[in-house]
Structures are given as C-alpha cells and as structure tokens.
C-alpha angles and dihedrals in degrees: 000000000000126000090251094054091047091052091047091049090050090050091052091050093048093048089053091050091048091051092049093050091048090052091049091050090054094047099043116104098194110085095213093051090045089054091050092051091047092050090048095050091046090052092048089047090056091050090047092052091049092048091047089055089050090051091052089050090050091050091049094047096038111031091188088074092063114108096007 
C-alpha cells in the first residue's frame, strides 16, 4: 500500500467518523452531550481538512498518487 493510498483511506475513515459524530449531535437530546459531539465532529473536520491539503500536496509532488 502506497503512502497516497494510506492517506486516502485515512481520509475516508475520518469523513465517516465526522459524519457519525454530526448525526449523533443532531439526534442527542441532552444539550451537554450534543455540545461534546459537536466539538468532536468539528475537531475531526479540522483534521480532515488538514489531511486533505496534505493529500493534494502529495498528488502535486508525486503524480503517481493521483487517482489511487
């Protein structure tokens, strides 16, 4: 497995986690728990954005990672 494919797989996993946390935050009745879920999905979203930038850099620097 190449670096590019590992980063892409990690991105997919993080996006799934972010979506799940967002869903939990919308469904939760307790305001404190809702705030915790919201904070968690926002944190994961930040990591996802940073990793996505890294993936674009990898694709730019190493064209063989594009489309994998």
